[in-house]
C-alpha positions as CSV (number, residue, x, y, z in Angstrom):
1,M,9.2,-8.2,2.8
2,S,11.9,-6.2,1.1
3,G,15.3,-5.4,2.7
4,S,16.0,-2.4,4.8
5,T,18.3,0.5,3.8
6,T,18.6,1.5,7.4
7,D,22.2,1.3,8.7
8,F,23.2,0.7,12.3
9,K,26.8,1.4,13.5
10,L,28.3,0.8,16.9
11,F,30.4,3.6,18.6
12,D,32.2,3.3,21.9
13,S,31.5,5.6,24.9
14,A,34.0,8.1,23.4
15,G,32.1,8.3,20.2
16,I,34.6,6.3,18.1
17,I,33.2,3.7,15.6
18,T,34.0,0.2,16.7
19,E,33.4,-3.4,15.8
20,R,33.1,-5.5,19.0
21,I,30.6,-6.7,21.4
22,P,28.4,-3.8,22.7
23,E,29.0,-2.4,26.2
24,I,27.0,-0.2,28.5
25,G,27.7,3.4,27.6
26,D,28.2,2.7,23.9
27,Y,26.3,4.5,21.2
28,I,24.4,3.2,18.2
29,R,24.1,5.5,15.2
30,I,21.0,4.9,13.1
31,D,20.9,6.1,9.5
32,I,17.2,6.0,8.5
33,P,16.3,6.6,4.8
34,G,15.1,10.1,4.1
35,P,16.1,13.4,5.6
36,G,17.8,13.2,9.0
37,G,17.6,15.7,11.9
38,S,20.3,18.4,12.1
39,E,21.0,17.7,15.8
40,G,22.5,14.3,15.0
41,R,24.3,15.3,11.8
42,S,21.5,13.6,9.8
43,F,21.6,10.5,12.1
44,D,19.5,9.3,15.0
45,W,21.5,8.2,18.1
46,V,20.8,5.9,21.0
47,Q,22.9,4.9,24.0
48,I,23.1,1.5,25.5
49,V,21.9,1.9,29.1
50,M,21.5,-1.7,30.2
51,L,23.2,-4.9,29.0
52,D,22.6,-8.3,30.6
53,K,24.7,-11.2,29.4
54,E,24.3,-13.4,32.4
55,S,23.8,-16.5,30.4
56,E,25.1,-17.7,27.0
57,D,21.5,-18.4,26.0
58,L,20.0,-15.0,26.8
59,V,21.1,-11.4,26.0
60,L,19.1,-8.4,27.0
61,M,20.1,-4.8,25.8
62,Q,18.2,-1.6,26.5
63,C,18.8,1.6,24.5
64,R,17.6,5.2,25.0
65,P,17.6,8.2,22.6
66,C,20.5,10.5,23.4
67,H,22.7,13.3,22.1
68,D,25.2,13.0,19.3
69,P,28.5,11.8,20.9
70,A,30.4,14.1,18.5
71,K,28.7,17.1,20.2
72,S,30.0,16.4,23.7
73,G,28.7,19.7,25.0
74,S,25.2,19.2,23.8
75,R,22.5,17.5,25.7
76,K,19.9,17.8,23.0
77,V,18.4,14.5,22.0
78,A,19.4,13.5,18.4
79,H,16.6,11.1,17.8
80,F,13.0,11.2,16.6
81,Y,11.8,9.9,20.0
82,S,12.2,11.8,23.2
83,N,14.8,10.5,25.8
84,A,11.9,9.1,27.8
85,A,11.6,6.3,25.2
86,T,13.5,3.0,25.5
87,S,14.0,0.0,23.2
88,T,14.7,-3.3,24.8
89,F,16.2,-6.1,22.7
90,I,16.1,-9.7,23.8
91,V,17.8,-12.5,22.0
92,S,17.5,-16.0,23.4
93,K,18.9,-19.3,22.2
94,H,16.7,-22.4,22.6
95,T,17.4,-26.1,21.7
96,D,16.3,-25.8,18.1
97,F,15.7,-22.1,17.4
98,I,16.8,-18.5,18.2
99,K,14.2,-16.0,19.3
100,A,14.6,-12.2,19.0
101,G,12.2,-9.6,20.4
102,I,12.2,-5.8,20.4
103,Y,10.1,-3.9,22.9
104,G,9.5,-0.1,22.7
105,R,8.3,1.9,25.7
106,N,7.3,5.5,26.2
107,E,7.7,6.2,22.5
108,S,6.7,9.9,21.9
109,P,8.1,12.3,19.3
110,N,11.0,14.5,20.2
111,F,9.5,18.0,20.0
112,N,12.5,19.6,21.8
113,S,14.5,20.1,18.7
114,G,13.4,23.2,16.7
115,F,10.5,23.5,14.3
116,F,11.9,21.6,11.2
117,N,13.5,18.8,13.3
118,S,10.2,18.5,15.4
119,L,8.2,18.2,12.2
120,R,10.6,15.5,10.9
121,N,10.6,13.7,14.2
122,L,6.8,13.7,14.3
123,M,6.5,12.1,10.8
124,V,9.2,9.4,11.6
125,A,7.7,8.7,15.0
126,V,4.2,8.3,13.8
127,G,5.5,6.1,11.0
128,G,7.2,3.9,13.6
129,M,4.1,3.8,15.8
130,L,2.1,2.7,12.8
131,G,4.5,-0.2,12.1
132,F,6.5,1.2,9.2
133,S,9.7,0.6,11.1
134,K,9.1,-3.2,11.1
135,V,11.6,-3.8,8.3
136,Q,14.3,-1.8,10.0
137,W,13.8,-3.7,13.3
138,K,13.8,-7.0,11.5
139,C,17.1,-6.0,9.9
140,L,18.6,-5.1,13.3
141,S,17.2,-8.2,14.9
142,N,18.8,-10.4,12.2
143,G,22.1,-8.6,12.8
144,L,21.9,-9.2,16.5
145,V,21.1,-12.9,16.0
146,N,23.8,-13.4,13.4
147,F,26.4,-11.6,15.6
């Protein structure tokens, strides 16, 4: 499997890029290869809505598509999925291995974004549903495990 050219960056709740442990309310900017939507300045955005770090051996994080934090007045979702979708990331440490899982729920294309953005969102969402996003998720999972 080849590497991914998708890039993930963490932003704090004020929309400022940061390099620290994620917190609830932070944003993740996703730069997917190919044309991006205009609502997110060519990026897709999710917000961390749940984070459970009860144990050193298990971390659970849930993200939801959201608006671009640089457009504070906008409530338009800047993502190829609608804001009904969630992605839940689970990383668990065991005696001799680390396990990472990513679970998507309610994944439907974001059609509330104008004609050209909706067309782009449909193509990216269908690709994701067909498994073409596996390389990008593997890249993000490896980054979470290594962090």
